[in-house]
N, C-alpha and C positions, 0 to 999 in steps of 0.2 A: 592688512597686507600680510601680517605675520601668520594668520590662519591659513592662507593659501600656501605658504612655504611648508608649514607643518603637514598639510594634507599631501603635498607632493612627496615629502620624505616618507610618510606612512605608506603611500602607494608603492614607492620603490622598495621598501622593506618587504612588503607582501609579494612583489614580483620576484625579488631575490630568493625568498623562501620557496616560492613555487618552482623556480628554476632549479634550486638545490634539490628539491624532492624529485623532480623529473630526472635530473642527472643521476641521483642516487639509484633510482629504479633502473635506469639504463645500465649503469655500472654493475648493479646486482645481476641483471639478466646476462650481461656479457661474461661476468665472472662465473656464473652458474653454467653457462654454455661451455666455457672453456673447461670447467671441471667435468662436465658430462662427457665432452669429447675425449678428454684424457682417460676417463674411466672406461669408455667404450673402446678406446685404443688398447688399453691394457687387457680388457676382456677378449678382444678379437685376437690379440697376440697369443693369449693363453689357449683359445679355441684352435687356432692354427697349429700351435705346438702339439696339442693333444691329437689333432687330426693327423699330423705328420707321424706322431708316435704310433698311432693305430695303423696307419698305412705301412709303416716300417715293419711292424709286427706281422701284418698280413703278408707282406712281401717275403718274409723269411720263413713262412710256413711250408711244410713239406708238400702238402697238396694245396695248390693255389686255388683260392676261391675267386677266379678271374671274373671280372665284370668289365663293362665298357662305359666310357663316358657318353653322355647324350650327344648324338650327332645332330647338330642343328642345321636345318636346311635354309632357314631364313629368319630374319628378325624384323619386327615392325615397331616403330616408335610408339611410345606410350603417351599418356596424357600431358607430359611435360614438353613434348615435341622435340626432345633431344635423343639422338641415337646412342645406343650402347649404355643405357642406364638401367637401373633395377626395375623400372616399371614397363620396360619394353616387353612386347609379346614375342613368342618364338614358335616356330613351326619345326617340330622334330622330324627328322628324316627317317625313313624306314630302312630295313636291312637291304631291300632291293635298291634303294637309292644309293646306299653306301657301296654296294657291289658295282652299280653302273657308273657312279661318278669318280670313285677312288680306285677301286680294285681293277675294274675293267680298263681304266685309263692306262694302267701299267702294262697291258698286254701280257697277262700272266702265263699264257701258253708258250709264247716265244721266249719270254724271260726264263721260264722253267727249263727250256732246252739249253739256254746259255749258262744259267746259274742254278745248280741243283739246290733244292730245299730252301728257296728264298721265301720271305714272309708273304709276298703278294700272291705267289702261287698257292701257298697253304691257305691264305684267306679266301681265294677264289673257290677252293674246294670245300670250304667250311660253311655250314648252314648259318653260323653266327660269326661273320668275319671280324667283328670288333674284338672278339676274344684273341685274335691273332696278335693284337698289340701287347698282350700279357700284362694288363694293368690291374692293380688292386687299389681300392679306395679306402680312405680314412675320413670319417666325419665326426664333428663335434658341434652340437647345437646348444646354446645357452640363452637365457633370457635375463635382461637387466632392467631393474626398476629405474625409472627416470627420477631425477631430482625434482622436488615439488614445483620449484619456480619454472623449470623447463616444461613440466607437465601442464601447468596451468596457463602459461603465457606463450609457449612456442609450439610444442608438439603435443596435441591432445590425445595421449595414450598413457596407460599406466606403466608399460614396459615396452622394450624393443627386443627383437630377436637378433642374436649374433650367431653367425654360422661360419664354421671353419671346414674346408674340404680340401683334401690333398690326394693326388694320384701318384703312385709309384709303380715301377716295373717289378713284376714278380721275379725275384732273383734266386730263390732257393733251388729251383731246378737247373739254373745256369751255373752257379758256383759250387 
């Protein structure tokens, strides 16, 4: 009878050791994930700060190198089935589409008679109407190596890309 009791205690010790190992692996993955997320957050903040600095420098230049943001006509859900996430597809609109949907909607001819030199009338006469917004862009792209635990157990890539993009109004010609 005593041998049966010893065998039961031995089995319980093995089970406890197995549970401890599984719990330690789970805790290690969670801790590494939190560390990786915090490092990505710091890097993204740095990329956004640098993008804003670059956009600010471009906004204060004498001759504005004006550009326009992408005018998106439509979005399609990606493989995750969720709208407005990074894997969504997008259909870029053309300059004609911008003229028809945004500029023409404001009736620039009649608006020009009521308000001289308004932005919509200027955009309707411009070949590239998005330049009427007077925007300059600042960008900063970085790559970050993943923590080995995350690389092997969670996200099978050596590194991820961190992008910072900022748009500001060109102000040197105004002030």
